[in-house]
VMD Tcl script that builds the backbone (N, CA, C; Angstrom):
set m [mol new atoms 441]
animate dup $m
set s [atomselect $m all]
$s set {name element resname resid chain x y z} {
  {N N MET 1 A -5.708 20.243 -27.526}
  {CA C MET 1 A -6.117 19.097 -27.082}
  {C C MET 1 A -7.293 19.040 -26.726}
  {N N THR 2 A -8.304 17.941 -26.842}
  {CA C THR 2 A -9.729 17.366 -26.404}
  {C C THR 2 A -9.647 16.824 -25.554}
  {N N ASP 3 A -10.338 17.200 -24.236}
  {CA C ASP 3 A -10.530 15.610 -23.807}
  {C C ASP 3 A -11.487 14.920 -23.388}
  {N N SER 4 A -11.638 13.772 -24.120}
  {CA C SER 4 A -13.661 12.880 -24.156}
  {C C SER 4 A -14.053 12.959 -22.556}
  {N N THR 5 A -13.247 13.611 -21.394}
  {CA C THR 5 A -13.755 12.663 -20.242}
  {C C THR 5 A -14.913 13.727 -20.038}
  {N N GLU 6 A -15.942 12.593 -19.357}
  {CA C GLU 6 A -17.595 12.929 -19.505}
  {C C GLU 6 A -17.964 13.101 -17.640}
  {N N ASN 7 A -18.179 14.413 -17.355}
  {CA C ASN 7 A -18.171 14.380 -15.752}
  {C C ASN 7 A -19.407 13.868 -15.555}
  {N N THR 8 A -19.754 13.002 -14.739}
  {CA C THR 8 A -20.850 12.497 -14.089}
  {C C THR 8 A -20.805 12.700 -12.782}
  {N N THR 9 A -22.229 11.826 -12.174}
  {CA C THR 9 A -22.449 11.689 -10.710}
  {C C THR 9 A -23.255 10.875 -10.369}
  {N N ASP 10 A -22.396 9.883 -9.436}
  {CA C ASP 10 A -22.888 8.217 -9.242}
  {C C ASP 10 A -24.088 8.575 -8.133}
  {N N PRO 11 A -24.953 7.801 -8.807}
  {CA C PRO 11 A -26.249 8.115 -8.028}
  {C C PRO 11 A -26.387 7.412 -6.669}
  {N N GLY 12 A -25.416 6.677 -6.719}
  {CA C GLY 12 A -25.913 5.537 -5.170}
  {C C GLY 12 A -24.580 6.709 -3.964}
  {N N THR 13 A -24.347 7.630 -3.992}
  {CA C THR 13 A -23.197 8.203 -3.555}
  {C C THR 13 A -22.794 10.094 -3.894}
  {N N GLY 14 A -23.937 10.341 -4.602}
  {CA C GLY 14 A -23.536 11.319 -5.211}
  {C C GLY 14 A -22.088 12.251 -5.548}
  {N N ALA 15 A -20.828 11.059 -5.832}
  {CA C ALA 15 A -19.954 11.820 -5.525}
  {C C ALA 15 A -19.631 11.946 -7.400}
  {N N ALA 16 A -19.251 12.943 -7.387}
  {CA C ALA 16 A -18.505 13.504 -8.832}
  {C C ALA 16 A -17.769 12.531 -9.333}
  {N N GLY 17 A -17.801 12.135 -10.473}
  {CA C GLY 17 A -16.699 11.479 -11.557}
  {C C GLY 17 A -16.710 11.696 -12.936}
  {N N SER 18 A -16.065 10.722 -13.366}
  {CA C SER 18 A -15.998 11.020 -15.043}
  {C C SER 18 A -15.875 9.500 -15.362}
  {N N THR 19 A -16.620 9.605 -16.971}
  {CA C THR 19 A -16.439 8.412 -17.448}
  {C C THR 19 A -15.615 8.631 -18.708}
  {N N GLY 20 A -15.323 7.771 -19.659}
  {CA C GLY 20 A -14.171 7.935 -21.060}
  {C C GLY 20 A -12.605 8.083 -20.662}
  {N N SER 21 A -11.691 8.756 -21.641}
  {CA C SER 21 A -10.319 8.776 -21.087}
  {C C SER 21 A -9.814 10.224 -20.869}
  {N N ALA 22 A -9.104 10.575 -19.789}
  {CA C ALA 22 A -8.188 11.744 -19.203}
  {C C ALA 22 A -7.095 11.777 -19.513}
  {N N ASP 23 A -6.337 12.867 -19.789}
  {CA C ASP 23 A -4.546 12.812 -20.137}
  {C C ASP 23 A -4.624 13.113 -18.934}
  {N N THR 24 A -3.409 11.813 -18.839}
  {CA C THR 24 A -2.644 11.551 -17.619}
  {C C THR 24 A -1.589 11.911 -17.531}
  {N N THR 25 A -1.265 12.430 -18.787}
  {CA C THR 25 A 0.104 12.592 -19.274}
  {C C THR 25 A 0.675 14.636 -19.384}
  {N N GLY 26 A -0.104 15.435 -19.492}
  {CA C GLY 26 A 0.480 16.722 -18.785}
  {C C GLY 26 A 1.015 17.355 -17.680}
  {N N PRO 27 A 1.060 18.400 -17.870}
  {CA C PRO 27 A 1.986 18.849 -16.491}
  {C C PRO 27 A 0.458 18.375 -15.350}
  {N N THR 28 A -0.294 18.645 -15.445}
  {CA C THR 28 A -1.099 18.298 -14.197}
  {C C THR 28 A -1.456 16.595 -13.682}
  {N N GLY 29 A -1.289 15.554 -14.789}
  {CA C GLY 29 A -1.527 14.270 -14.689}
  {C C GLY 29 A -0.610 13.297 -13.147}
  {N N ILE 30 A -1.584 12.639 -12.537}
  {CA C ILE 30 A -0.881 12.713 -11.425}
  {C C ILE 30 A 0.603 11.401 -11.806}
  {N N THR 31 A 1.318 12.102 -10.863}
  {CA C THR 31 A 2.992 10.896 -10.836}
  {C C THR 31 A 3.274 9.857 -9.593}
  {N N GLY 32 A 1.769 10.265 -8.678}
  {CA C GLY 32 A 2.779 8.964 -7.567}
  {C C GLY 32 A 1.893 8.760 -6.638}
  {N N LEU 33 A 1.990 7.930 -5.547}
  {CA C LEU 33 A 1.423 8.080 -4.793}
  {C C LEU 33 A 1.525 7.700 -3.582}
  {N N GLY 34 A 1.250 8.823 -2.158}
  {CA C GLY 34 A 1.977 8.911 -0.921}
  {C C GLY 34 A 0.691 8.452 0.207}
  {N N VAL 35 A 1.305 7.147 1.041}
  {CA C VAL 35 A 0.566 6.606 2.170}
  {C C VAL 35 A 0.998 7.035 3.059}
  {N N ILE 36 A 0.649 8.044 4.161}
  {CA C ILE 36 A 1.662 8.507 5.403}
  {C C ILE 36 A 0.952 7.498 6.501}
  {N N LEU 37 A 1.573 6.918 7.202}
  {CA C LEU 37 A 1.342 6.177 8.601}
  {C C LEU 37 A 2.008 6.779 9.686}
  {N N GLY 38 A 0.493 7.473 10.776}
  {CA C GLY 38 A 0.689 8.096 11.869}
  {C C GLY 38 A 0.872 7.228 13.073}
  {N N SER 39 A 1.860 7.329 13.951}
  {CA C SER 39 A 1.721 6.486 14.890}
  {C C SER 39 A 2.065 7.685 16.249}
  {N N THR 40 A 2.337 6.293 16.939}
  {CA C THR 40 A 2.781 6.749 18.796}
  {C C THR 40 A 4.198 6.708 19.116}
  {N N ASP 41 A 4.632 5.748 17.984}
  {CA C ASP 41 A 6.011 5.578 18.076}
  {C C ASP 41 A 6.397 5.053 16.998}
  {N N SER 42 A 6.687 6.807 15.552}
  {CA C SER 42 A 7.358 6.052 14.530}
  {C C SER 42 A 8.139 5.416 14.400}
  {N N ALA 43 A 9.294 5.310 15.417}
  {CA C ALA 43 A 9.955 4.899 15.190}
  {C C ALA 43 A 10.156 3.907 15.396}
  {N N ALA 44 A 9.614 3.512 16.224}
  {CA C ALA 44 A 9.361 1.218 15.308}
  {C C ALA 44 A 8.763 0.300 14.531}
  {N N LEU 45 A 7.904 2.009 14.338}
  {CA C LEU 45 A 6.864 1.384 13.057}
  {C C LEU 45 A 7.825 1.462 12.048}
  {N N ILE 46 A 8.808 2.830 11.053}
  {CA C ILE 46 A 9.834 2.737 10.554}
  {C C ILE 46 A 10.822 2.103 10.736}
  {N N ALA 47 A 11.063 1.089 11.860}
  {CA C ALA 47 A 12.235 0.438 11.800}
  {C C ALA 47 A 11.794 -1.312 11.409}
  {N N TRP 48 A 10.577 -1.676 11.769}
  {CA C TRP 48 A 9.889 -2.687 11.364}
  {C C TRP 48 A 9.449 -2.870 9.948}
  {N N TYR 49 A 8.968 -1.639 9.384}
  {CA C TYR 49 A 8.809 -1.542 7.908}
  {C C TYR 49 A 10.167 -1.064 6.931}
  {N N ARG 50 A 10.825 -1.042 7.261}
  {CA C ARG 50 A 12.702 -1.470 7.232}
  {C C ARG 50 A 12.555 -3.247 6.923}
  {N N ALA 51 A 12.399 -3.181 7.734}
  {CA C ALA 51 A 13.153 -4.598 7.823}
  {C C ALA 51 A 12.331 -5.639 7.029}
  {N N ALA 52 A 10.782 -5.423 6.714}
  {CA C ALA 52 A 10.356 -5.608 6.496}
  {C C ALA 52 A 10.255 -6.019 4.915}
  {N N LEU 53 A 9.873 -4.758 4.462}
  {CA C LEU 53 A 10.118 -4.196 3.003}
  {C C LEU 53 A 11.818 -3.951 2.336}
  {N N GLU 54 A 12.418 -3.692 2.400}
  {CA C GLU 54 A 13.778 -3.544 1.955}
  {C C GLU 54 A 14.755 -4.143 1.779}
  {N N PRO 55 A 14.310 -5.740 2.088}
  {CA C PRO 55 A 14.243 -6.804 1.639}
  {C C PRO 55 A 13.847 -7.214 0.177}
  {N N LEU 56 A 12.052 -6.832 0.247}
  {CA C LEU 56 A 12.135 -6.084 -1.226}
  {C C LEU 56 A 12.162 -6.055 -1.944}
  {N N GLY 57 A 12.637 -4.954 -2.202}
  {CA C GLY 57 A 12.413 -3.733 -2.844}
  {C C GLY 57 A 12.867 -2.174 -2.640}
  {N N ALA 58 A 11.784 -1.875 -0.952}
  {CA C ALA 58 A 11.928 -1.134 -1.003}
  {C C ALA 58 A 13.283 0.181 -0.666}
  {N N ARG 59 A 13.548 1.345 -0.460}
  {CA C ARG 59 A 14.385 1.883 0.481}
  {C C ARG 59 A 14.287 2.865 0.281}
  {N N TRP 60 A 15.011 3.439 1.897}
  {CA C TRP 60 A 14.541 4.166 2.217}
  {C C TRP 60 A 15.960 5.364 1.990}
  {N N ALA 61 A 14.454 6.912 2.169}
  {CA C ALA 61 A 15.528 8.044 1.051}
  {C C ALA 61 A 14.771 9.109 1.786}
  {N N GLU 62 A 15.536 9.435 3.150}
  {CA C GLU 62 A 15.886 11.141 4.047}
  {C C GLU 62 A 14.685 10.301 5.125}
  {N N HIS 63 A 13.536 10.325 5.036}
  {CA C HIS 63 A 12.164 9.996 6.050}
  {C C HIS 63 A 11.615 9.112 5.689}
  {N N LEU 64 A 11.078 8.394 4.443}
  {CA C LEU 64 A 9.905 7.889 3.763}
  {C C LEU 64 A 11.070 6.634 2.761}
  {N N LEU 65 A 9.880 5.083 3.294}
  {CA C LEU 65 A 10.225 4.330 2.103}
  {C C LEU 65 A 10.149 4.432 0.810}
  {N N VAL 66 A 10.734 4.364 -0.158}
  {CA C VAL 66 A 10.409 4.799 -1.637}
  {C C VAL 66 A 10.021 3.140 -1.744}
  {N N ILE 67 A 8.970 3.075 -2.410}
  {CA C ILE 67 A 8.311 1.300 -2.987}
  {C C ILE 67 A 7.718 1.363 -4.234}
  {N N GLY 68 A 8.446 2.311 -5.215}
  {CA C GLY 68 A 8.175 2.015 -6.651}
  {C C GLY 68 A 8.309 2.850 -7.229}
  {N N PRO 69 A 8.827 2.660 -8.487}
  {CA C PRO 69 A 8.388 5.042 -8.939}
  {C C PRO 69 A 6.620 5.437 -8.980}
  {N N GLY 70 A 7.169 6.603 -7.743}
  {CA C GLY 70 A 6.131 7.689 -7.676}
  {C C GLY 70 A 5.534 6.956 -6.232}
  {N N ALA 71 A 6.193 6.088 -5.918}
  {CA C ALA 71 A 5.118 5.090 -5.132}
  {C C ALA 71 A 5.787 5.636 -3.424}
  {N N ILE 72 A 5.174 6.156 -2.124}
  {CA C ILE 72 A 5.718 5.999 -1.037}
  {C C ILE 72 A 5.602 5.709 0.266}
  {N N ILE 73 A 5.978 5.887 1.490}
  {CA C ILE 73 A 5.415 5.029 2.066}
  {C C ILE 73 A 5.966 6.352 3.193}
  {N N GLY 74 A 5.016 7.049 3.807}
  {CA C GLY 74 A 5.786 7.755 5.054}
  {C C GLY 74 A 6.169 7.444 6.307}
  {N N PHE 75 A 5.966 8.468 7.362}
  {CA C PHE 75 A 5.930 7.851 9.015}
  {C C PHE 75 A 5.792 9.429 9.387}
  {N N ASP 76 A 4.674 9.205 10.550}
  {CA C ASP 76 A 4.608 10.482 11.133}
  {C C ASP 76 A 4.358 10.764 12.353}
  {N N GLU 77 A 4.852 11.085 13.810}
  {CA C GLU 77 A 4.368 10.992 14.733}
  {C C GLU 77 A 3.366 11.621 15.378}
  {N N ARG 78 A 2.731 11.499 15.760}
  {CA C ARG 78 A 1.492 12.057 16.490}
  {C C ARG 78 A 1.075 11.256 17.427}
  {N N ASP 79 A 0.622 12.271 18.921}
  {CA C ASP 79 A -0.365 12.062 19.737}
  {C C ASP 79 A -1.900 12.231 19.735}
  {N N ASP 80 A -2.622 12.545 18.511}
  {CA C ASP 80 A -4.053 12.332 18.203}
  {C C ASP 80 A -4.085 10.743 17.903}
  {N N VAL 81 A -3.525 10.019 17.714}
  {CA C VAL 81 A -4.508 8.732 17.243}
  {C C VAL 81 A -3.855 7.557 18.334}
  {N N ALA 82 A -4.419 6.474 18.391}
  {CA C ALA 82 A -4.018 5.310 19.294}
  {C C ALA 82 A -2.491 4.507 19.314}
  {N N ASP 83 A -2.627 4.077 20.042}
  {CA C ASP 83 A -1.212 2.752 19.781}
  {C C ASP 83 A -1.532 1.925 18.575}
  {N N ARG 84 A -2.892 1.575 18.526}
  {CA C ARG 84 A -3.044 0.486 17.606}
  {C C ARG 84 A -4.735 1.310 16.875}
  {N N ALA 85 A -4.167 0.812 15.902}
  {CA C ALA 85 A -6.135 0.749 15.189}
  {C C ALA 85 A -6.717 0.111 15.593}
  {N N ALA 86 A -7.704 1.410 15.468}
  {CA C ALA 86 A -9.879 0.552 15.847}
  {C C ALA 86 A -9.762 0.138 14.677}
  {N N GLU 87 A -9.372 0.268 13.872}
  {CA C GLU 87 A -10.319 -0.425 12.747}
  {C C GLU 87 A -9.571 -0.418 11.325}
  {N N PRO 88 A -8.736 -1.935 11.506}
  {CA C PRO 88 A -6.981 -2.106 10.589}
  {C C PRO 88 A -8.069 -1.921 9.137}
  {N N GLY 89 A -9.217 -2.480 8.988}
  {CA C GLY 89 A -9.238 -3.054 7.643}
  {C C GLY 89 A -9.911 -1.232 6.782}
  {N N ARG 90 A -10.073 -0.724 7.637}
  {CA C ARG 90 A -10.774 0.516 7.136}
  {C C ARG 90 A -9.264 1.183 5.872}
  {N N GLN 91 A -8.061 1.354 6.242}
  {CA C GLN 91 A -7.910 1.434 5.007}
  {C C GLN 91 A -6.716 0.073 5.029}
  {N N MET 92 A -5.789 -0.143 4.102}
  {CA C MET 92 A -5.162 -0.979 3.636}
  {C C MET 92 A -3.790 -0.696 3.028}
  {N N ILE 93 A -2.645 -1.068 3.000}
  {CA C ILE 93 A -1.578 -0.925 1.902}
  {C C ILE 93 A -1.289 -2.380 1.509}
  {N N ASN 94 A -1.216 -1.702 -0.355}
  {CA C ASN 94 A -1.243 -3.374 -0.696}
  {C C ASN 94 A 0.197 -3.116 -1.172}
  {N N LEU 95 A 1.012 -3.756 -1.846}
  {CA C LEU 95 A 1.734 -4.149 -2.377}
  {C C LEU 95 A 2.248 -5.027 -2.886}
  {N N THR 96 A 2.266 -4.790 -4.825}
  {CA C THR 96 A 2.572 -6.336 -5.142}
  {C C THR 96 A 4.414 -6.105 -5.537}
  {N N VAL 97 A 4.303 -7.648 -4.884}
  {CA C VAL 97 A 6.178 -8.500 -5.501}
  {C C VAL 97 A 6.226 -9.047 -7.271}
  {N N ARG 98 A 7.809 -9.389 -6.967}
  {CA C ARG 98 A 7.387 -10.830 -8.480}
  {C C ARG 98 A 7.604 -12.053 -8.361}
  {N N ASP 99 A 7.499 -12.215 -6.766}
  {CA C ASP 99 A 7.926 -13.485 -6.170}
  {C C ASP 99 A 6.937 -13.471 -4.700}
  {N N ILE 100 A 5.929 -13.539 -4.540}
  {CA C ILE 100 A 5.201 -13.767 -3.479}
  {C C ILE 100 A 5.609 -14.992 -2.052}
  {N N ARG 101 A 6.364 -15.739 -2.875}
  {CA C ARG 101 A 6.735 -16.319 -1.446}
  {C C ARG 101 A 7.867 -16.332 -1.490}
  {N N ALA 102 A 9.280 -15.839 -1.925}
  {CA C ALA 102 A 10.453 -16.136 -1.419}
  {C C ALA 102 A 9.460 -14.324 -0.365}
  {N N ALA 103 A 8.678 -13.257 -1.149}
  {CA C ALA 103 A 8.088 -12.460 0.419}
  {C C ALA 103 A 7.379 -12.606 1.535}
  {N N GLU 104 A 7.120 -14.249 1.275}
  {CA C GLU 104 A 6.157 -14.884 2.145}
  {C C GLU 104 A 7.337 -15.605 3.626}
  {N N ARG 105 A 8.657 -15.995 2.918}
  {CA C ARG 105 A 9.444 -16.241 3.935}
  {C C ARG 105 A 10.409 -15.441 4.170}
  {N N HIS 106 A 10.368 -14.318 3.750}
  {CA C HIS 106 A 11.625 -13.195 4.263}
  {C C HIS 106 A 10.147 -12.603 5.799}
  {N N LEU 107 A 8.969 -12.432 5.339}
  {CA C LEU 107 A 8.508 -11.698 6.823}
  {C C LEU 107 A 8.774 -12.972 7.283}
  {N N ASP 108 A 8.137 -14.264 7.422}
  {CA C ASP 108 A 8.226 -15.446 8.852}
  {C C ASP 108 A 9.472 -14.952 9.026}
  {N N SER 109 A 10.030 -15.148 8.928}
  {CA C SER 109 A 11.465 -15.027 9.769}
  {C C SER 109 A 11.360 -13.899 10.080}
  {N N LEU 110 A 10.555 -12.507 10.314}
  {CA C LEU 110 A 10.928 -11.389 10.075}
  {C C LEU 110 A 9.658 -11.923 12.069}
  {N N GLY 111 A 8.621 -13.362 12.199}
  {CA C GLY 111 A 8.198 -13.807 12.713}
  {C C GLY 111 A 6.353 -12.498 12.441}
  {N N VAL 112 A 5.983 -12.262 11.672}
  {CA C VAL 112 A 4.831 -11.618 11.358}
  {C C VAL 112 A 3.845 -12.148 11.617}
  {N N THR 113 A 2.592 -11.470 11.792}
  {CA C THR 113 A 0.897 -12.303 12.313}
  {C C THR 113 A 0.653 -11.988 10.790}
  {N N TRP 114 A 0.092 -12.714 10.855}
  {CA C TRP 114 A -0.447 -13.052 9.049}
  {C C TRP 114 A -2.056 -13.141 9.218}
  {N N VAL 115 A -3.237 -12.432 9.239}
  {CA C VAL 115 A -4.168 -12.161 8.717}
  {C C VAL 115 A -4.636 -13.465 8.054}
  {N N ARG 116 A -4.814 -13.332 6.631}
  {CA C ARG 116 A -4.533 -14.195 5.821}
  {C C ARG 116 A -3.352 -14.303 4.879}
  {N N PRO 117 A -2.694 -15.695 5.099}
  {CA C PRO 117 A -2.079 -16.411 4.738}
  {C C PRO 117 A -1.947 -16.590 3.494}
  {N N VAL 118 A -0.424 -17.175 2.525}
  {CA C VAL 118 A -0.432 -15.769 1.368}
  {C C VAL 118 A -1.013 -17.446 0.363}
  {N N GLU 119 A -2.250 -16.872 -0.072}
  {CA C GLU 119 A -3.343 -17.816 -0.947}
  {C C GLU 119 A -3.195 -17.625 -2.171}
  {N N GLU 120 A -3.502 -18.664 -3.175}
  {CA C GLU 120 A -4.188 -18.358 -4.079}
  {C C GLU 120 A -5.442 -18.030 -4.757}
  {N N VAL 121 A -5.534 -16.926 -5.384}
  {CA C VAL 121 A -7.394 -16.612 -5.462}
  {C C VAL 121 A -7.850 -17.147 -6.905}
  {N N GLY 122 A -7.016 -17.196 -7.435}
  {CA C GLY 122 A -7.583 -18.047 -9.231}
  {C C GLY 122 A -6.751 -16.610 -10.037}
  {N N GLY 123 A -6.988 -16.621 -11.518}
  {CA C GLY 123 A -7.034 -15.969 -12.684}
  {C C GLY 123 A -5.337 -15.728 -11.985}
  {N N GLY 124 A -4.104 -17.097 -11.892}
  {CA C GLY 124 A -3.053 -16.133 -10.972}
  {C C GLY 124 A -2.546 -15.813 -10.673}
  {N N TRP 125 A -3.630 -14.622 -9.405}
  {CA C TRP 125 A -2.980 -14.109 -7.974}
  {C C TRP 125 A -3.537 -14.481 -6.977}
  {N N PHE 126 A -2.478 -14.477 -6.417}
  {CA C PHE 126 A -2.104 -14.616 -4.869}
  {C C PHE 126 A -2.815 -13.387 -3.812}
  {N N PHE 127 A -2.460 -13.579 -2.428}
  {CA C PHE 127 A -3.683 -12.505 -1.885}
  {C C PHE 127 A -2.731 -12.796 -0.545}
  {N N SER 128 A -2.093 -11.938 0.089}
  {CA C SER 128 A -2.172 -12.536 1.504}
  {C C SER 128 A -2.048 -10.480 2.654}
  {N N THR 129 A -2.450 -10.864 3.544}
  {CA C THR 129 A -2.532 -10.120 4.223}
  {C C THR 129 A -1.716 -10.226 5.875}
  {N N LEU 130 A -0.804 -8.862 6.568}
  {CA C LEU 130 A -0.646 -9.660 7.865}
  {C C LEU 130 A -0.390 -7.948 8.636}
  {N N LEU 131 A -0.167 -8.370 9.580}
  {CA C LEU 131 A -0.491 -6.556 10.667}
  {C C LEU 131 A 1.029 -6.072 11.116}
  {N N ASP 132 A 0.587 -4.749 11.110}
  {CA C ASP 132 A 2.309 -4.291 11.159}
  {C C ASP 132 A 2.231 -3.879 12.784}
  {N N PRO 133 A 3.223 -3.502 13.364}
  {CA C PRO 133 A 2.852 -3.064 15.140}
  {C C PRO 133 A 2.407 -2.394 15.389}
  {N N ALA 134 A 1.756 -1.290 14.666}
  {CA C ALA 134 A 0.277 -0.705 15.312}
  {C C ALA 134 A -0.856 -1.176 15.009}
  {N N GLY 135 A -0.773 -2.422 13.751}
  {CA C GLY 135 A -2.029 -2.798 14.003}
  {C C GLY 135 A -2.698 -2.556 12.877}
  {N N ASN 136 A -2.189 -2.324 11.383}
  {CA C ASN 136 A -2.171 -1.721 10.562}
  {C C ASN 136 A -2.521 -2.933 9.346}
  {N N TYR 137 A -3.269 -3.099 8.921}
  {CA C TYR 137 A -3.277 -4.728 7.560}
  {C C TYR 137 A -2.004 -3.478 6.445}
  {N N LEU 138 A -1.357 -5.014 5.852}
  {CA C LEU 138 A -0.606 -4.188 5.082}
  {C C LEU 138 A -0.766 -5.881 3.915}
  {N N GLN 139 A -0.938 -5.675 3.063}
  {CA C GLN 139 A -1.056 -7.246 1.879}
  {C C GLN 139 A -0.392 -7.189 1.202}
  {N N ILE 140 A 0.155 -8.486 0.740}
  {CA C ILE 140 A 1.229 -8.509 -0.215}
  {C C ILE 140 A 1.074 -9.236 -1.562}
  {N N LEU 141 A 0.685 -8.936 -2.378}
  {CA C LEU 141 A 0.036 -9.643 -3.305}
  {C C LEU 141 A 0.988 -9.926 -4.385}
  {N N GLN 142 A 1.115 -10.934 -5.547}
  {CA C GLN 142 A 0.898 -11.339 -6.754}
  {C C GLN 142 A 0.070 -11.361 -7.717}
  {N N GLY 143 A 0.382 -10.568 -9.008}
  {CA C GLY 143 A -0.322 -11.084 -10.009}
  {C C GLY 143 A 0.048 -12.133 -11.470}
  {N N PRO 144 A -0.212 -12.872 -12.442}
  {CA C PRO 144 A -0.053 -13.183 -13.234}
  {C C PRO 144 A 0.607 -12.851 -13.812}
  {N N GLU 145 A 1.418 -11.564 -13.839}
  {CA C GLU 145 A 2.415 -11.265 -14.479}
  {C C GLU 145 A 3.474 -9.935 -13.430}
  {N N SER 146 A 4.954 -10.204 -13.493}
  {CA C SER 146 A 5.206 -9.106 -13.143}
  {C C SER 146 A 5.462 -7.737 -13.057}
  {N N PRO 147 A 5.203 -7.028 -12.511}
  {CA C PRO 147 A 4.503 -5.905 -12.212}
  {C C PRO 147 A 6.019 -5.036 -12.626}
}
mol reanalyze $m
mol bondsrecalc $m
mol representation Tube
mol addrep $m
C-alpha cells in the first residue's frame, strides 16, 4: 500500500506535520480520544460530570465517562494541581449534541455557570461554554447536521 502523505515542517512553529491523506484504517490508525481531568477532589468532579452528561447520553464505565465511540473523559485525584484551573481557556472539552436547547435546559436545572450562553454563530452552528466545579471550560456545541 502506498501512503500519499508528504511530511512537512510548519515554518511558523517548526512542528512536523503532513499533507495529503494518511491511512487511518490500518492497525496503527487512531481509534479514540481520551481526556483526563486532574482534580484535588475527583469524587466531586465525577459526580458533577455524571449529573451533567449522563442525561445527555454519556455513560459511566468503571472509572470513566464514555462520551461516544472511542471518546472518554477520565478523572484523576491529584495533589500537584490547584483546586481551581488557573487558565481555564488553555484547554477545553468540546461536546457536540443533537439538541443544544434540551442540553441547555438540563444544565440550567443543575445551576451551571455559563461563560458563554448558548448562541447561534452562523451556518447552523450553536456554541456555548460553561464552568465545571474545578473551573475548567466545557463547551457544548450543535452543528447543522446531527453527529
